[in-house]
C-alpha positions, 0 to 999 in steps of 0.5 A: 792083943793088947794096944801098943804104947805111945813110946813103943810105937816112936820106937818102932817108927824110929827103927824103921826110919832108922833101917831105910836110911830116913834117919841121917846124921843132922836130920830130924828122925822120922816120927808118927806124925810125919807118918800122918802127913804123908798119908793124907799127901798121898791120899790127896794125890790120889785123888780124894778130896780135902773132906775125905782126906780130913775124915780118914785123918780125923781131923773135925774140920777140912780146913785143918787138912787144907791149910796143914797138909795139903801143899802142892808138889812140885810135880802137881805144879806142872801140870796145873797149865794142862788141867787149867786149859782142860777145864776151859776148853783149851 
């Protein structure tokens, strides 16, 4: 019933990262902000617009989302030529 403290949330995220093998030796531990990056990346990959993803991430300005979170994964880069050809009737 009560809100969790930030420290307890971070402990839970660290434990989940440990359990899944994401926190390995020589790697920085997965944190809460990593979940935010993943969420925005998945949302954009699923077809949400930057303003929609920004609203869900609670950014006041979609430019923050575009500049910080909306990197293009290699899998999306591979399909850019086909999208461009389709857009221009090729």
